[in-house]
C-alpha positions as CSV (number, residue, x, y, z in Angstrom):
1,M,-8.6,7.0,-13.0
2,T,-11.6,5.9,-10.9
3,G,-14.4,7.4,-8.9
4,N,-17.2,6.4,-6.6
5,N,-20.9,6.4,-7.5
6,E,-21.5,9.7,-5.7
7,S,-18.9,11.6,-7.6
8,T,-20.1,10.1,-10.9
9,Q,-23.7,11.0,-10.1
10,L,-22.8,14.6,-9.2
11,M,-20.8,15.1,-12.3
12,E,-23.3,13.5,-14.7
13,Y,-26.2,15.5,-13.2
14,Y,-24.2,18.7,-13.7
15,L,-23.2,17.8,-17.3
16,G,-26.8,16.8,-18.1
17,R,-28.0,20.2,-17.1
18,L,-25.2,21.8,-19.1
19,G,-26.2,19.9,-22.2
20,R,-29.8,21.2,-21.8
21,A,-28.6,24.8,-21.1
22,A,-26.4,24.7,-24.3
23,A,-29.3,23.5,-26.5
24,R,-28.9,26.5,-28.8
25,F,-25.6,25.1,-30.0
26,P,-25.4,22.5,-32.8
27,P,-25.3,18.9,-31.5
28,A,-21.6,18.4,-32.3
29,E,-20.6,21.8,-30.7
30,R,-22.8,21.0,-27.6
31,E,-21.0,17.6,-27.2
32,E,-17.7,19.4,-27.4
33,I,-18.7,21.8,-24.7
34,V,-19.8,19.0,-22.4
35,A,-16.6,17.0,-23.1
36,E,-14.5,20.1,-22.3
37,I,-16.2,20.7,-19.0
38,R,-16.1,17.0,-18.1
39,S,-12.3,17.0,-18.7
40,H,-11.9,20.1,-16.6
41,I,-14.0,18.6,-13.7
42,L,-12.0,15.3,-13.8
43,E,-8.7,17.2,-13.9
44,R,-9.5,19.3,-10.9
45,S,-11.2,16.5,-8.8
46,Q,-8.8,13.6,-8.8
47,I,-6.4,12.8,-6.1
48,G,-3.9,10.0,-6.9
49,G,-6.0,8.9,-9.9
50,V,-9.2,8.7,-7.8
51,V,-12.0,11.2,-8.3
52,E,-13.2,12.4,-4.9
53,A,-16.9,13.4,-4.4
54,G,-15.8,16.3,-2.2
55,R,-13.4,17.6,-4.8
56,V,-16.1,17.3,-7.4
57,R,-18.5,19.4,-5.3
58,E,-15.7,22.1,-4.9
59,T,-15.0,22.1,-8.6
60,L,-18.7,22.4,-9.6
61,E,-19.1,25.3,-7.1
62,A,-16.1,27.1,-8.6
63,L,-17.4,26.6,-12.1
64,G,-20.8,28.1,-11.3
65,T,-24.2,26.8,-12.6
66,P,-24.5,25.0,-15.9
67,E,-26.6,27.9,-17.1
68,E,-23.8,30.3,-16.4
69,I,-21.3,28.1,-18.2
70,A,-23.6,27.9,-21.3
71,S,-24.0,31.7,-21.2
72,Q,-20.2,32.1,-21.1
73,Y,-19.9,29.9,-24.2
74,V,-22.5,32.0,-25.9
75,T,-20.6,35.2,-25.1
76,N,-17.3,33.8,-26.3
77,A,-18.9,32.6,-29.5
78,L,-20.4,36.0,-30.2
79,F,-17.1,37.7,-29.6
80,E,-15.2,35.2,-31.8
81,R,-17.6,35.7,-34.6
82,A,-17.6,39.5,-34.2
83,A,-13.8,39.8,-34.1
84,G,-13.6,38.4,-37.6
85,S,-16.8,39.9,-39.0
86,R,-17.5,43.1,-41.0
87,S,-21.3,42.8,-40.5
88,P,-22.7,45.8,-38.5
89,W,-25.5,43.5,-37.3
90,V,-23.1,40.9,-35.9
91,L,-21.0,43.7,-34.2
92,I,-24.1,45.3,-32.7
93,R,-25.3,42.0,-31.3
94,A,-22.0,41.3,-29.7
95,T,-21.6,44.8,-28.2
96,L,-25.3,44.7,-27.0
97,H,-24.5,41.4,-25.2
98,W,-21.3,43.0,-23.8
99,A,-23.3,46.0,-22.6
100,A,-25.3,43.7,-20.3
101,L,-22.0,42.5,-18.7
102,G,-20.7,45.9,-17.4
103,A,-19.8,49.5,-18.0
104,K,-17.0,48.8,-20.5
105,G,-19.3,46.9,-22.7
106,F,-21.9,49.6,-22.5
107,G,-19.4,52.2,-23.6
108,I,-18.4,50.1,-26.6
109,F,-22.1,49.5,-27.5
110,A,-22.6,53.3,-27.3
111,I,-19.8,53.7,-29.9
112,A,-21.5,51.1,-32.1
113,I,-24.9,52.8,-31.9
114,A,-23.5,56.3,-32.4
115,G,-21.4,55.3,-35.4
116,Y,-24.1,53.3,-37.3
117,V,-26.8,55.9,-36.5
118,A,-24.6,58.7,-37.9
119,A,-24.0,56.6,-41.1
120,G,-27.8,56.1,-41.4
121,A,-28.3,59.8,-41.0
122,F,-26.0,60.5,-43.9
123,F,-27.9,58.0,-46.1
124,V,-31.2,59.5,-45.1
125,C,-30.0,63.0,-46.1
126,A,-28.9,61.7,-49.4
127,I,-32.3,60.2,-50.2
128,L,-34.4,63.1,-48.8
129,K,-32.5,65.7,-50.8
130,A,-34.5,64.7,-53.9
131,F,-37.8,65.4,-52.0
132,F,-36.9,68.5,-50.0
133,P,-34.1,70.2,-52.1
134,E,-34.5,73.5,-50.3
135,N,-34.6,72.1,-46.8
136,I,-32.0,69.3,-46.8
137,G,-28.4,70.4,-47.2
138,L,-25.0,71.2,-45.7
139,W,-25.2,74.5,-43.7
140,Y,-22.7,76.7,-41.9
141,L,-23.9,77.9,-38.6
142,P,-22.1,81.1,-37.7
143,S,-23.4,81.3,-34.2
144,A,-21.8,77.9,-33.4
145,G,-19.0,78.1,-35.8
146,L,-19.9,74.6,-37.1
147,F,-21.0,72.9,-40.3
148,A,-24.2,70.9,-40.1
149,M,-25.9,68.5,-42.5
150,G,-29.6,67.9,-42.2
151,Y,-33.0,69.6,-42.3
152,R,-33.8,73.3,-42.0
153,G,-37.4,74.4,-41.8
154,A,-38.9,77.2,-43.9
155,A,-39.5,79.2,-40.6
156,E,-35.7,79.3,-39.8
157,P,-33.6,82.2,-40.9
158,P,-32.5,81.8,-44.6
159,M,-29.0,80.5,-45.1
160,P,-27.1,79.4,-48.3
161,E,-26.9,75.6,-48.8
162,L,-23.3,74.7,-49.5
163,L,-23.4,71.6,-51.6
164,G,-26.5,71.8,-53.7
165,H,-26.8,68.8,-56.1
166,W,-23.5,67.4,-54.8
167,L,-25.0,66.6,-51.4
168,P,-26.4,63.1,-52.3
169,P,-23.1,61.7,-53.5
170,V,-21.1,63.4,-50.7
171,A,-23.6,62.2,-48.1
172,M,-23.4,58.6,-49.5
173,V,-19.6,58.6,-49.4
174,L,-19.6,59.9,-45.8
175,G,-22.1,57.3,-44.8
176,L,-20.0,54.5,-46.3
177,L,-16.9,55.8,-44.6
178,T,-18.6,56.1,-41.3
179,I,-19.7,52.5,-41.5
180,I,-16.2,51.4,-42.4
181,W,-14.6,53.4,-39.6
182,T,-17.1,52.3,-37.0
183,T,-16.7,48.6,-38.0
184,H,-12.9,48.9,-37.9
185,I,-13.0,50.5,-34.4
186,L,-15.4,48.0,-33.0
187,R,-13.5,45.0,-34.3
188,A,-10.3,46.4,-32.8
189,L,-12.0,47.0,-29.4
190,I,-13.5,43.5,-29.4
191,R,-10.2,41.9,-30.1
192,R,-8.3,43.9,-27.4
193,K,-10.8,44.5,-24.6
194,R,-13.3,41.7,-24.6
195,P,-13.7,39.8,-21.3
196,A,-11.0,37.1,-20.6
197,K,-12.0,33.5,-21.3
198,P,-12.6,31.4,-18.2
199,S,-9.8,29.0,-17.1
200,W,-11.2,25.9,-18.9
201,Q,-11.1,27.8,-22.2
202,A,-7.9,29.8,-21.7
203,R,-5.7,27.7,-24.0
């Protein structure tokens, strides 16, 4: 496989920019990214074993800028890590990045925030019950036909608190279950609905 100076210069300039754009990756991983894109360019640009400058230009235009390529690798790395992680922080980072890519990602990020904020609210109630035993509790709201856990001020109509000293352990268990459910749902959504990999990575 051979190529002229122009095709080689075009490719090496592009790959040099890609290496700089992928500087956040470890050196070995960065070299692997550059090698993968080099292989893709050569595969798409040769005719009869000769790399044509015109075909190189077309391939590079189709790929997008090196910065876009590096961003795609960052996205894929986040999703790969999140799909196998049970860390809320990792899942929030991945879904936040996804939210910047479109409406689907924003919806899934909203699920992450809603789930983990709800879990945090349960933990806060469990802790504050010791400091505000008369104001923190589980209440039944007849007007709405709903149960609500949280704070009720002294100025609000008196209402029996349903759990009493059982509220802290119940709230802690509900918080843990909410974290587990939210994490499970997010991992499943990331595995099934994450953006498709680009052609050079779809293997």
